[in-house]
PDB file of N, CA, C and O in Angstrom:
ATOM      1  N   MET A   1      38.549  21.553   5.150  1.00  0.00           N
ATOM      2  CA  MET A   1      38.519  20.217   4.616  1.00  0.00           C
ATOM      3  C   MET A   1      38.097  20.285   3.145  1.00  0.00           C
ATOM      4  O   MET A   1      37.169  21.014   2.793  1.00  0.00           O
ATOM      5  N   MET A   2      38.782  19.524   2.294  1.00  0.00           N
ATOM      6  CA  MET A   2      38.452  19.509   0.866  1.00  0.00           C
ATOM      7  C   MET A   2      37.240  18.625   0.607  1.00  0.00           C
ATOM      8  O   MET A   2      37.068  17.579   1.233  1.00  0.00           O
ATOM      9  N   LYS A   3      36.414  19.060  -0.315  1.00  0.00           N
ATOM     10  CA  LYS A   3      35.248  18.277  -0.713  1.00  0.00           C
ATOM     11  C   LYS A   3      35.709  17.193  -1.681  1.00  0.00           C
ATOM     12  O   LYS A   3      36.427  17.474  -2.641  1.00  0.00           O
ATOM     13  N   LYS A   4      35.294  15.954  -1.425  1.00  0.00           N
ATOM     14  CA  LYS A   4      35.667  14.828  -2.264  1.00  0.00           C
ATOM     15  C   LYS A   4      34.927  14.926  -3.594  1.00  0.00           C
ATOM     16  O   LYS A   4      33.720  15.166  -3.628  1.00  0.00           O
ATOM     17  N   GLU A   5      35.664  14.737  -4.689  1.00  0.00           N
ATOM     18  CA  GLU A   5      35.088  14.800  -6.024  1.00  0.00           C
ATOM     19  C   GLU A   5      34.264  13.542  -6.297  1.00  0.00           C
ATOM     20  O   GLU A   5      34.710  12.430  -6.014  1.00  0.00           O
ATOM     21  N   PHE A   6      33.078  13.718  -6.841  1.00  0.00           N
ATOM     22  CA  PHE A   6      32.156  12.624  -7.140  1.00  0.00           C
ATOM     23  C   PHE A   6      32.449  12.108  -8.546  1.00  0.00           C
ATOM     24  O   PHE A   6      32.317  12.844  -9.524  1.00  0.00           O
ATOM     25  N   ASN A   7      32.849  10.834  -8.643  1.00  0.00           N
ATOM     26  CA  ASN A   7      33.124  10.203  -9.931  1.00  0.00           C
ATOM     27  C   ASN A   7      31.834   9.537 -10.416  1.00  0.00           C
ATOM     28  O   ASN A   7      31.567   8.371 -10.124  1.00  0.00           O
ATOM     29  N   LYS A   8      31.049  10.305 -11.158  1.00  0.00           N
ATOM     30  CA  LYS A   8      29.731   9.852 -11.584  1.00  0.00           C
ATOM     31  C   LYS A   8      29.803   8.604 -12.468  1.00  0.00           C
ATOM     32  O   LYS A   8      29.001   7.686 -12.296  1.00  0.00           O
ATOM     33  N   ALA A   9      30.736   8.557 -13.398  1.00  0.00           N
ATOM     34  CA  ALA A   9      30.836   7.421 -14.321  1.00  0.00           C
ATOM     35  C   ALA A   9      31.161   6.127 -13.572  1.00  0.00           C
ATOM     36  O   ALA A   9      30.562   5.086 -13.843  1.00  0.00           O
ATOM     37  N   ALA A  10      32.097   6.189 -12.641  1.00  0.00           N
ATOM     38  CA  ALA A  10      32.479   4.994 -11.878  1.00  0.00           C
ATOM     39  C   ALA A  10      31.326   4.534 -10.987  1.00  0.00           C
ATOM     40  O   ALA A  10      31.085   3.334 -10.855  1.00  0.00           O
ATOM     41  N   PHE A  11      30.610   5.488 -10.372  1.00  0.00           N
ATOM     42  CA  PHE A  11      29.481   5.149  -9.512  1.00  0.00           C
ATOM     43  C   PHE A  11      28.368   4.500 -10.330  1.00  0.00           C
ATOM     44  O   PHE A  11      27.787   3.501  -9.907  1.00  0.00           O
ATOM     45  N   LYS A  12      28.069   5.066 -11.502  1.00  0.00           N
ATOM     46  CA  LYS A  12      27.034   4.509 -12.378  1.00  0.00           C
ATOM     47  C   LYS A  12      27.407   3.095 -12.803  1.00  0.00           C
ATOM     48  O   LYS A  12      26.559   2.203 -12.785  1.00  0.00           O
ATOM     49  N   GLU A  13      28.645   2.882 -13.181  1.00  0.00           N
ATOM     50  CA  GLU A  13      29.105   1.563 -13.599  1.00  0.00           C
ATOM     51  C   GLU A  13      28.942   0.540 -12.471  1.00  0.00           C
ATOM     52  O   GLU A  13      28.495  -0.585 -12.696  1.00  0.00           O
ATOM     53  N   LYS A  14      29.315   0.951 -11.255  1.00  0.00           N
ATOM     54  CA  LYS A  14      29.194   0.061 -10.100  1.00  0.00           C
ATOM     55  C   LYS A  14      27.729  -0.271  -9.815  1.00  0.00           C
ATOM     56  O   LYS A  14      27.392  -1.426  -9.556  1.00  0.00           O
ATOM     57  N   LEU A  15      26.863   0.736  -9.861  1.00  0.00           N
ATOM     58  CA  LEU A  15      25.431   0.497  -9.649  1.00  0.00           C
ATOM     59  C   LEU A  15      24.881  -0.476 -10.681  1.00  0.00           C
ATOM     60  O   LEU A  15      24.147  -1.402 -10.337  1.00  0.00           O
ATOM     61  N   ASP A  16      25.236  -0.266 -11.951  1.00  0.00           N
ATOM     62  CA  ASP A  16      24.726  -1.125 -13.020  1.00  0.00           C
ATOM     63  C   ASP A  16      25.230  -2.562 -12.886  1.00  0.00           C
ATOM     64  O   ASP A  16      24.505  -3.505 -13.203  1.00  0.00           O
ATOM     65  N   GLU A  17      26.458  -2.732 -12.421  1.00  0.00           N
ATOM     66  CA  GLU A  17      27.027  -4.070 -12.247  1.00  0.00           C
ATOM     67  C   GLU A  17      26.400  -4.816 -11.074  1.00  0.00           C
ATOM     68  O   GLU A  17      26.180  -6.024 -11.149  1.00  0.00           O
ATOM     69  N   GLN A  18      26.113  -4.100  -9.994  1.00  0.00           N
ATOM     70  CA  GLN A  18      25.710  -4.743  -8.749  1.00  0.00           C
ATOM     71  C   GLN A  18      24.213  -4.728  -8.469  1.00  0.00           C
ATOM     72  O   GLN A  18      23.768  -5.321  -7.486  1.00  0.00           O
ATOM     73  N   THR A  19      23.425  -4.059  -9.318  1.00  0.00           N
ATOM     74  CA  THR A  19      22.006  -3.882  -9.019  1.00  0.00           C
ATOM     75  C   THR A  19      21.147  -4.287 -10.205  1.00  0.00           C
ATOM     76  O   THR A  19      21.463  -3.992 -11.357  1.00  0.00           O
ATOM     77  N   SER A  20      20.065  -4.964  -9.896  1.00  0.00           N
ATOM     78  CA  SER A  20      19.079  -5.316 -10.905  1.00  0.00           C
ATOM     79  C   SER A  20      17.906  -4.343 -10.748  1.00  0.00           C
ATOM     80  O   SER A  20      17.206  -4.364  -9.735  1.00  0.00           O
ATOM     81  N   PHE A  21      17.701  -3.498 -11.748  1.00  0.00           N
ATOM     82  CA  PHE A  21      16.676  -2.463 -11.671  1.00  0.00           C
ATOM     83  C   PHE A  21      15.374  -2.939 -12.268  1.00  0.00           C
ATOM     84  O   PHE A  21      15.371  -3.778 -13.169  1.00  0.00           O
ATOM     85  N   PRO A  22      14.240  -2.401 -11.766  1.00  0.00           N
ATOM     86  CA  PRO A  22      14.104  -1.445 -10.664  1.00  0.00           C
ATOM     87  C   PRO A  22      14.506  -2.092  -9.341  1.00  0.00           C
ATOM     88  O   PRO A  22      14.406  -3.306  -9.162  1.00  0.00           O
ATOM     89  N   ALA A  23      14.966  -1.236  -8.414  1.00  0.00           N
ATOM     90  CA  ALA A  23      15.459  -1.741  -7.135  1.00  0.00           C
ATOM     91  C   ALA A  23      15.150  -0.759  -6.013  1.00  0.00           C
ATOM     92  O   ALA A  23      15.069   0.452  -6.220  1.00  0.00           O
ATOM     93  N   LEU A  24      14.980  -1.322  -4.814  1.00  0.00           N
ATOM     94  CA  LEU A  24      14.820  -0.495  -3.632  1.00  0.00           C
ATOM     95  C   LEU A  24      16.205   0.000  -3.237  1.00  0.00           C
ATOM     96  O   LEU A  24      17.108  -0.802  -3.001  1.00  0.00           O
ATOM     97  N   TYR A  25      16.376   1.311  -3.166  1.00  0.00           N
ATOM     98  CA  TYR A  25      17.677   1.909  -2.862  1.00  0.00           C
ATOM     99  C   TYR A  25      17.553   2.728  -1.583  1.00  0.00           C
ATOM    100  O   TYR A  25      16.553   3.413  -1.370  1.00  0.00           O
ATOM    101  N   MET A  26      18.570   2.652  -0.738  1.00  0.00           N
ATOM    102  CA  MET A  26      18.562   3.407   0.512  1.00  0.00           C
ATOM    103  C   MET A  26      19.560   4.565   0.416  1.00  0.00           C
ATOM    104  O   MET A  26      20.764   4.364   0.259  1.00  0.00           O
ATOM    105  N   PHE A  27      19.020   5.777   0.517  1.00  0.00           N
ATOM    106  CA  PHE A  27      19.840   6.984   0.546  1.00  0.00           C
ATOM    107  C   PHE A  27      20.079   7.353   2.002  1.00  0.00           C
ATOM    108  O   PHE A  27      19.160   7.293   2.819  1.00  0.00           O
ATOM    109  N   LYS A  28      21.313   7.737   2.333  1.00  0.00           N
ATOM    110  CA  LYS A  28      21.632   8.170   3.693  1.00  0.00           C
ATOM    111  C   LYS A  28      22.398   9.490   3.595  1.00  0.00           C
ATOM    112  O   LYS A  28      23.365   9.619   2.845  1.00  0.00           O
ATOM    113  N   PHE A  29      21.935  10.455   4.375  1.00  0.00           N
ATOM    114  CA  PHE A  29      22.540  11.785   4.380  1.00  0.00           C
ATOM    115  C   PHE A  29      22.703  12.263   5.812  1.00  0.00           C
ATOM    116  O   PHE A  29      21.996  11.816   6.716  1.00  0.00           O
ATOM    117  N   ILE A  30      23.642  13.176   6.006  1.00  0.00           N
ATOM    118  CA  ILE A  30      23.775  13.920   7.258  1.00  0.00           C
ATOM    119  C   ILE A  30      23.716  15.391   6.875  1.00  0.00           C
ATOM    120  O   ILE A  30      24.420  15.836   5.968  1.00  0.00           O
ATOM    121  N   VAL A  31      22.870  16.141   7.575  1.00  0.00           N
ATOM    122  CA  VAL A  31      22.717  17.574   7.289  1.00  0.00           C
ATOM    123  C   VAL A  31      22.701  18.361   8.587  1.00  0.00           C
ATOM    124  O   VAL A  31      22.369  17.819   9.641  1.00  0.00           O
ATOM    125  N   PRO A  32      23.057  19.640   8.517  1.00  0.00           N
ATOM    126  CA  PRO A  32      22.912  20.487   9.700  1.00  0.00           C
ATOM    127  C   PRO A  32      21.430  20.579  10.080  1.00  0.00           C
ATOM    128  O   PRO A  32      20.566  20.568   9.203  1.00  0.00           O
ATOM    129  N   SER A  33      21.135  20.669  11.361  1.00  0.00           N
ATOM    130  CA  SER A  33      19.749  20.828  11.817  1.00  0.00           C
ATOM    131  C   SER A  33      19.122  22.017  11.106  1.00  0.00           C
ATOM    132  O   SER A  33      19.772  23.041  10.896  1.00  0.00           O
ATOM    133  N   GLY A  34      17.865  21.874  10.740  1.00  0.00           N
ATOM    134  CA  GLY A  34      17.157  22.926  10.026  1.00  0.00           C
ATOM    135  C   GLY A  34      17.075  22.677   8.533  1.00  0.00           C
ATOM    136  O   GLY A  34      16.368  23.395   7.825  1.00  0.00           O
ATOM    137  N   LYS A  35      17.785  21.678   8.043  1.00  0.00           N
ATOM    138  CA  LYS A  35      17.778  21.364   6.610  1.00  0.00           C
ATOM    139  C   LYS A  35      16.873  20.173   6.279  1.00  0.00           C
ATOM    140  O   LYS A  35      16.905  19.661   5.160  1.00  0.00           O
ATOM    141  N   GLU A  36      16.073  19.737   7.243  1.00  0.00           N
ATOM    142  CA  GLU A  36      15.240  18.553   7.045  1.00  0.00           C
ATOM    143  C   GLU A  36      14.268  18.697   5.873  1.00  0.00           C
ATOM    144  O   GLU A  36      14.078  17.750   5.110  1.00  0.00           O
ATOM    145  N   ASP A  37      13.658  19.864   5.725  1.00  0.00           N
ATOM    146  CA  ASP A  37      12.697  20.056   4.637  1.00  0.00           C
ATOM    147  C   ASP A  37      13.368  19.961   3.264  1.00  0.00           C
ATOM    148  O   ASP A  37      12.766  19.474   2.307  1.00  0.00           O
ATOM    149  N   GLU A  38      14.609  20.425   3.176  1.00  0.00           N
ATOM    150  CA  GLU A  38      15.334  20.329   1.912  1.00  0.00           C
ATOM    151  C   GLU A  38      15.607  18.865   1.561  1.00  0.00           C
ATOM    152  O   GLU A  38      15.501  18.474   0.399  1.00  0.00           O
ATOM    153  N   VAL A  39      15.957  18.062   2.559  1.00  0.00           N
ATOM    154  CA  VAL A  39      16.194  16.638   2.335  1.00  0.00           C
ATOM    155  C   VAL A  39      14.873  15.959   1.948  1.00  0.00           C
ATOM    156  O   VAL A  39      14.834  15.150   1.020  1.00  0.00           O
ATOM    157  N   ARG A  40      13.819  16.285   2.648  1.00  0.00           N
ATOM    158  CA  ARG A  40      12.501  15.713   2.357  1.00  0.00           C
ATOM    159  C   ARG A  40      12.101  16.025   0.915  1.00  0.00           C
ATOM    160  O   ARG A  40      11.437  15.215   0.267  1.00  0.00           O
ATOM    161  N   GLY A  41      12.495  17.175   0.418  1.00  0.00           N
ATOM    162  CA  GLY A  41      12.172  17.589  -0.943  1.00  0.00           C
ATOM    163  C   GLY A  41      12.880  16.800  -2.028  1.00  0.00           C
ATOM    164  O   GLY A  41      12.486  16.871  -3.192  1.00  0.00           O
ATOM    165  N   LEU A  42      13.921  16.046  -1.675  1.00  0.00           N
ATOM    166  CA  LEU A  42      14.632  15.247  -2.667  1.00  0.00           C
ATOM    167  C   LEU A  42      13.746  14.141  -3.234  1.00  0.00           C
ATOM    168  O   LEU A  42      13.770  13.871  -4.435  1.00  0.00           O
ATOM    169  N   LEU A  43      12.977  13.515  -2.376  1.00  0.00           N
ATOM    170  CA  LEU A  43      12.046  12.445  -2.765  1.00  0.00           C
ATOM    171  C   LEU A  43      10.758  12.651  -1.973  1.00  0.00           C
ATOM    172  O   LEU A  43      10.490  11.914  -1.025  1.00  0.00           O
ATOM    173  N   PRO A  44       9.959  13.650  -2.356  1.00  0.00           N
ATOM    174  CA  PRO A  44       8.810  14.059  -1.548  1.00  0.00           C
ATOM    175  C   PRO A  44       7.727  13.003  -1.343  1.00  0.00           C
ATOM    176  O   PRO A  44       6.940  13.115  -0.403  1.00  0.00           O
ATOM    177  N   LYS A  45       7.665  11.987  -2.192  1.00  0.00           N
ATOM    178  CA  LYS A  45       6.617  10.972  -2.059  1.00  0.00           C
ATOM    179  C   LYS A  45       7.064   9.796  -1.194  1.00  0.00           C
ATOM    180  O   LYS A  45       6.323   8.825  -1.039  1.00  0.00           O
ATOM    181  N   HIS A  46       8.261   9.874  -0.635  1.00  0.00           N
ATOM    182  CA  HIS A  46       8.805   8.773   0.148  1.00  0.00           C
ATOM    183  C   HIS A  46       9.007   9.190   1.602  1.00  0.00           C
ATOM    184  O   HIS A  46       9.228  10.361   1.909  1.00  0.00           O
ATOM    185  N   GLU A  47       8.927   8.204   2.478  1.00  0.00           N
ATOM    186  CA  GLU A  47       9.133   8.459   3.901  1.00  0.00           C
ATOM    187  C   GLU A  47      10.612   8.715   4.177  1.00  0.00           C
ATOM    188  O   GLU A  47      11.485   8.017   3.661  1.00  0.00           O
ATOM    189  N   VAL A  48      10.874   9.725   4.997  1.00  0.00           N
ATOM    190  CA  VAL A  48      12.232  10.041   5.418  1.00  0.00           C
ATOM    191  C   VAL A  48      12.304   9.823   6.922  1.00  0.00           C
ATOM    192  O   VAL A  48      11.475  10.344   7.669  1.00  0.00           O
ATOM    193  N   VAL A  49      13.285   9.059   7.363  1.00  0.00           N
ATOM    194  CA  VAL A  49      13.487   8.826   8.791  1.00  0.00           C
ATOM    195  C   VAL A  49      14.651   9.706   9.227  1.00  0.00           C
ATOM    196  O   VAL A  49      15.763   9.589   8.713  1.00  0.00           O
ATOM    197  N   PHE A  50      14.375  10.595  10.190  1.00  0.00           N
ATOM    198  CA  PHE A  50      15.395  11.502  10.709  1.00  0.00           C
ATOM    199  C   PHE A  50      15.819  11.069  12.101  1.00  0.00           C
ATOM    200  O   PHE A  50      15.011  10.570  12.885  1.00  0.00           O
ATOM    201  N   LYS A  51      17.099  11.265  12.399  1.00  0.00           N
ATOM    202  CA  LYS A  51      17.613  11.008  13.737  1.00  0.00           C
ATOM    203  C   LYS A  51      18.576  12.141  14.079  1.00  0.00           C
ATOM    204  O   LYS A  51      19.543  12.396  13.363  1.00  0.00           O
ATOM    205  N   GLU A  52      18.285  12.811  15.191  1.00  0.00           N
ATOM    206  CA  GLU A  52      19.083  13.955  15.626  1.00  0.00           C
ATOM    207  C   GLU A  52      20.374  13.485  16.290  1.00  0.00           C
ATOM    208  O   GLU A  52      20.387  12.461  16.973  1.00  0.00           O
ATOM    209  N   SER A  53      21.459  14.234  16.089  1.00  0.00           N
ATOM    210  CA  SER A  53      22.724  13.910  16.740  1.00  0.00           C
ATOM    211  C   SER A  53      22.624  14.211  18.239  1.00  0.00           C
ATOM    212  O   SER A  53      21.694  14.883  18.684  1.00  0.00           O
ATOM    213  N   ALA A  54      23.570  13.716  18.992  1.00  0.00           N
ATOM    214  CA  ALA A  54      23.546  13.878  20.450  1.00  0.00           C
ATOM    215  C   ALA A  54      23.481  15.347  20.870  1.00  0.00           C
ATOM    216  O   ALA A  54      22.771  15.689  21.816  1.00  0.00           O
ATOM    217  N   LYS A  55      24.211  16.208  20.179  1.00  0.00           N
ATOM    218  CA  LYS A  55      24.209  17.638  20.518  1.00  0.00           C
ATOM    219  C   LYS A  55      23.115  18.421  19.790  1.00  0.00           C
ATOM    220  O   LYS A  55      22.890  19.598  20.071  1.00  0.00           O
ATOM    221  N   GLY A  56      22.439  17.754  18.853  1.00  0.00           N
ATOM    222  CA  GLY A  56      21.353  18.416  18.134  1.00  0.00           C
ATOM    223  C   GLY A  56      21.798  19.321  17.006  1.00  0.00           C
ATOM    224  O   GLY A  56      20.982  20.063  16.459  1.00  0.00           O
ATOM    225  N   THR A  57      23.066  19.280  16.645  1.00  0.00           N
ATOM    226  CA  THR A  57      23.545  20.160  15.580  1.00  0.00           C
ATOM    227  C   THR A  57      23.394  19.546  14.197  1.00  0.00           C
ATOM    228  O   THR A  57      23.364  20.262  13.196  1.00  0.00           O
ATOM    229  N   TYR A  58      23.298  18.233  14.140  1.00  0.00           N
ATOM    230  CA  TYR A  58      23.154  17.525  12.873  1.00  0.00           C
ATOM    231  C   TYR A  58      21.984  16.560  12.935  1.00  0.00           C
ATOM    232  O   TYR A  58      21.527  16.174  14.011  1.00  0.00           O
ATOM    233  N   VAL A  59      21.509  16.181  11.755  1.00  0.00           N
ATOM    234  CA  VAL A  59      20.428  15.221  11.634  1.00  0.00           C
ATOM    235  C   VAL A  59      20.823  14.216  10.558  1.00  0.00           C
ATOM    236  O   VAL A  59      21.265  14.601   9.475  1.00  0.00           O
ATOM    237  N   SER A  60      20.663  12.930  10.855  1.00  0.00           N
ATOM    238  CA  SER A  60      20.863  11.929   9.811  1.00  0.00           C
ATOM    239  C   SER A  60      19.508  11.640   9.179  1.00  0.00           C
ATOM    240  O   SER A  60      18.473  11.670   9.845  1.00  0.00           O
ATOM    241  N   ALA A  61      19.536  11.362   7.892  1.00  0.00           N
ATOM    242  CA  ALA A  61      18.302  11.094   7.161  1.00  0.00           C
ATOM    243  C   ALA A  61      18.474   9.824   6.352  1.00  0.00           C
ATOM    244  O   ALA A  61      19.501   9.616   5.707  1.00  0.00           O
ATOM    245  N   THR A  62      17.455   8.977   6.394  1.00  0.00           N
ATOM    246  CA  THR A  62      17.437   7.754   5.601  1.00  0.00           C
ATOM    247  C   THR A  62      16.161   7.754   4.773  1.00  0.00           C
ATOM    248  O   THR A  62      15.064   7.956   5.294  1.00  0.00           O
ATOM    249  N   ILE A  63      16.324   7.525   3.482  1.00  0.00           N
ATOM    250  CA  ILE A  63      15.181   7.475   2.572  1.00  0.00           C
ATOM    251  C   ILE A  63      15.295   6.189   1.757  1.00  0.00           C
ATOM    252  O   ILE A  63      16.319   5.941   1.121  1.00  0.00           O
ATOM    253  N   LYS A  64      14.254   5.384   1.778  1.00  0.00           N
ATOM    254  CA  LYS A  64      14.205   4.184   0.937  1.00  0.00           C
ATOM    255  C   LYS A  64      13.244   4.476  -0.205  1.00  0.00           C
ATOM    256  O   LYS A  64      12.109   4.900   0.010  1.00  0.00           O
ATOM    257  N   ALA A  65      13.725   4.239  -1.434  1.00  0.00           N
ATOM    258  CA  ALA A  65      12.890   4.535  -2.594  1.00  0.00           C
ATOM    259  C   ALA A  65      13.137   3.508  -3.695  1.00  0.00           C
ATOM    260  O   ALA A  65      14.265   3.056  -3.892  1.00  0.00           O
ATOM    261  N   MET A  66      12.087   3.150  -4.399  1.00  0.00           N
ATOM    262  CA  MET A  66      12.209   2.272  -5.549  1.00  0.00           C
ATOM    263  C   MET A  66      12.734   3.115  -6.708  1.00  0.00           C
ATOM    264  O   MET A  66      12.105   4.092  -7.115  1.00  0.00           O
ATOM    265  N   MET A  67      13.880   2.728  -7.225  1.00  0.00           N
ATOM    266  CA  MET A  67      14.522   3.499  -8.290  1.00  0.00           C
ATOM    267  C   MET A  67      14.511   2.679  -9.574  1.00  0.00           C
ATOM    268  O   MET A  67      14.767   1.475  -9.557  1.00  0.00           O
ATOM    269  N   ARG A  68      14.211   3.347 -10.692  1.00  0.00           N
ATOM    270  CA  ARG A  68      14.049   2.637 -11.965  1.00  0.00           C
ATOM    271  C   ARG A  68      15.379   2.300 -12.635  1.00  0.00           C
ATOM    272  O   ARG A  68      15.469   1.321 -13.376  1.00  0.00           O
ATOM    273  N   ASP A  69      16.424   3.114 -12.376  1.00  0.00           N
ATOM    274  CA  ASP A  69      17.730   2.855 -12.990  1.00  0.00           C
ATOM    275  C   ASP A  69      18.818   3.630 -12.248  1.00  0.00           C
ATOM    276  O   ASP A  69      18.534   4.431 -11.357  1.00  0.00           O
ATOM    277  N   SER A  70      20.056   3.377 -12.629  1.00  0.00           N
ATOM    278  CA  SER A  70      21.188   4.022 -11.948  1.00  0.00           C
ATOM    279  C   SER A  70      21.173   5.539 -12.152  1.00  0.00           C
ATOM    280  O   SER A  70      21.553   6.289 -11.253  1.00  0.00           O
ATOM    281  N   GLN A  71      20.742   5.983 -13.313  1.00  0.00           N
ATOM    282  CA  GLN A  71      20.721   7.420 -13.580  1.00  0.00           C
ATOM    283  C   GLN A  71      19.783   8.153 -12.625  1.00  0.00           C
ATOM    284  O   GLN A  71      20.087   9.271 -12.208  1.00  0.00           O
ATOM    285  N   SER A  72      18.655   7.549 -12.271  1.00  0.00           N
ATOM    286  CA  SER A  72      17.722   8.206 -11.345  1.00  0.00           C
ATOM    287  C   SER A  72      18.339   8.340  -9.950  1.00  0.00           C
ATOM    288  O   SER A  72      18.062   9.306  -9.239  1.00  0.00           O
ATOM    289  N   ILE A  73      19.165   7.382  -9.563  1.00  0.00           N
ATOM    290  CA  ILE A  73      19.871   7.475  -8.276  1.00  0.00           C
ATOM    291  C   ILE A  73      20.878   8.619  -8.319  1.00  0.00           C
ATOM    292  O   ILE A  73      20.960   9.417  -7.384  1.00  0.00           O
ATOM    293  N   ILE A  74      21.635   8.696  -9.395  1.00  0.00           N
ATOM    294  CA  ILE A  74      22.633   9.760  -9.547  1.00  0.00           C
ATOM    295  C   ILE A  74      21.967  11.135  -9.535  1.00  0.00           C
ATOM    296  O   ILE A  74      22.508  12.082  -8.964  1.00  0.00           O
ATOM    297  N   GLU A  75      20.803  11.245 -10.158  1.00  0.00           N
ATOM    298  CA  GLU A  75      20.091  12.526 -10.173  1.00  0.00           C
ATOM    299  C   GLU A  75      19.707  12.975  -8.766  1.00  0.00           C
ATOM    300  O   GLU A  75      19.758  14.168  -8.467  1.00  0.00           O
ATOM    301  N   VAL A  76      19.324  12.039  -7.898  1.00  0.00           N
ATOM    302  CA  VAL A  76      19.000  12.394  -6.513  1.00  0.00           C
ATOM    303  C   VAL A  76      20.251  12.924  -5.816  1.00  0.00           C
ATOM    304  O   VAL A  76      20.198  13.946  -5.131  1.00  0.00           O
ATOM    305  N   TYR A  77      21.371  12.232  -5.991  1.00  0.00           N
ATOM    306  CA  TYR A  77      22.619  12.691  -5.367  1.00  0.00           C
ATOM    307  C   TYR A  77      23.054  14.060  -5.908  1.00  0.00           C
ATOM    308  O   TYR A  77      23.582  14.880  -5.157  1.00  0.00           O
ATOM    309  N   GLU A  78      22.838  14.309  -7.190  1.00  0.00           N
ATOM    310  CA  GLU A  78      23.182  15.617  -7.761  1.00  0.00           C
ATOM    311  C   GLU A  78      22.324  16.725  -7.159  1.00  0.00           C
ATOM    312  O   GLU A  78      22.829  17.806  -6.856  1.00  0.00           O
ATOM    313  N   ARG A  79      21.023  16.460  -6.983  1.00  0.00           N
ATOM    314  CA  ARG A  79      20.149  17.459  -6.340  1.00  0.00           C
ATOM    315  C   ARG A  79      20.551  17.651  -4.880  1.00  0.00           C
ATOM    316  O   ARG A  79      20.550  18.772  -4.373  1.00  0.00           O
ATOM    317  N   ALA A  80      20.895  16.548  -4.204  1.00  0.00           N
ATOM    318  CA  ALA A  80      21.305  16.617  -2.802  1.00  0.00           C
ATOM    319  C   ALA A  80      22.556  17.455  -2.633  1.00  0.00           C
ATOM    320  O   ALA A  80      22.701  18.153  -1.630  1.00  0.00           O
ATOM    321  N   SER A  81      23.457  17.399  -3.592  1.00  0.00           N
ATOM    322  CA  SER A  81      24.726  18.134  -3.470  1.00  0.00           C
ATOM    323  C   SER A  81      24.513  19.645  -3.416  1.00  0.00           C
ATOM    324  O   SER A  81      25.420  20.381  -3.028  1.00  0.00           O
ATOM    325  N   LYS A  82      23.345  20.109  -3.796  1.00  0.00           N
ATOM    326  CA  LYS A  82      23.042  21.541  -3.747  1.00  0.00           C
ATOM    327  C   LYS A  82      22.581  21.998  -2.344  1.00  0.00           C
ATOM    328  O   LYS A  82      22.433  23.196  -2.103  1.00  0.00           O
ATOM    329  N   ILE A  83      22.359  21.057  -1.439  1.00  0.00           N
ATOM    330  CA  ILE A  83      21.958  21.403  -0.075  1.00  0.00           C
ATOM    331  C   ILE A  83      23.207  21.742   0.722  1.00  0.00           C
ATOM    332  O   ILE A  83      24.114  20.920   0.853  1.00  0.00           O
ATOM    333  N   GLU A  84      23.246  22.949   1.247  1.00  0.00           N
ATOM    334  CA  GLU A  84      24.431  23.415   1.969  1.00  0.00           C
ATOM    335  C   GLU A  84      24.703  22.551   3.214  1.00  0.00           C
ATOM    336  O   GLU A  84      23.829  22.343   4.055  1.00  0.00           O
ATOM    337  N   GLY A  85      25.944  22.061   3.296  1.00  0.00           N
ATOM    338  CA  GLY A  85      26.377  21.308   4.456  1.00  0.00           C
ATOM    339  C   GLY A  85      26.041  19.832   4.438  1.00  0.00           C
ATOM    340  O   GLY A  85      26.313  19.135   5.414  1.00  0.00           O
ATOM    341  N   ILE A  86      25.452  19.328   3.349  1.00  0.00           N
ATOM    342  CA  ILE A  86      25.046  17.917   3.309  1.00  0.00           C
ATOM    343  C   ILE A  86      26.251  16.997   3.144  1.00  0.00           C
ATOM    344  O   ILE A  86      27.232  17.341   2.483  1.00  0.00           O
ATOM    345  N   ILE A  87      26.156  15.832   3.755  1.00  0.00           N
ATOM    346  CA  ILE A  87      27.134  14.768   3.582  1.00  0.00           C
ATOM    347  C   ILE A  87      26.336  13.552   3.106  1.00  0.00           C
ATOM    348  O   ILE A  87      25.397  13.111   3.769  1.00  0.00           O
ATOM    349  N   SER A  88      26.727  13.024   1.950  1.00  0.00           N
ATOM    350  CA  SER A  88      26.076  11.828   1.407  1.00  0.00           C
ATOM    351  C   SER A  88      26.892  10.619   1.810  1.00  0.00           C
ATOM    352  O   SER A  88      28.110  10.592   1.636  1.00  0.00           O
ATOM    353  N   LEU A  89      26.215   9.622   2.348  1.00  0.00           N
ATOM    354  CA  LEU A  89      26.918   8.417   2.773  1.00  0.00           C
ATOM    355  C   LEU A  89      26.688   7.286   1.798  1.00  0.00           C
ATOM    356  O   LEU A  89      27.205   6.186   1.994  1.00  0.00           O
TER     357      LEU A  89
END
């Protein structure tokens, strides 16, 4: 399966148009089991809610964080993209 290319400029523009910063932003990820600590490291001062898949091979993660601007959100997604097997929703 091909990895979808992230259009950073379009995403930033959409965030700036639709969001009044600072804002509470919800990050959602799916990772292979065993990668929870890497996800937790993306925003270490924030609570991460994990939910295991039915077979236990994947874990969904939800993180709510107050973000100061669109660039700070993009930076989290850029760091997340370095986690092997992650899917950003």
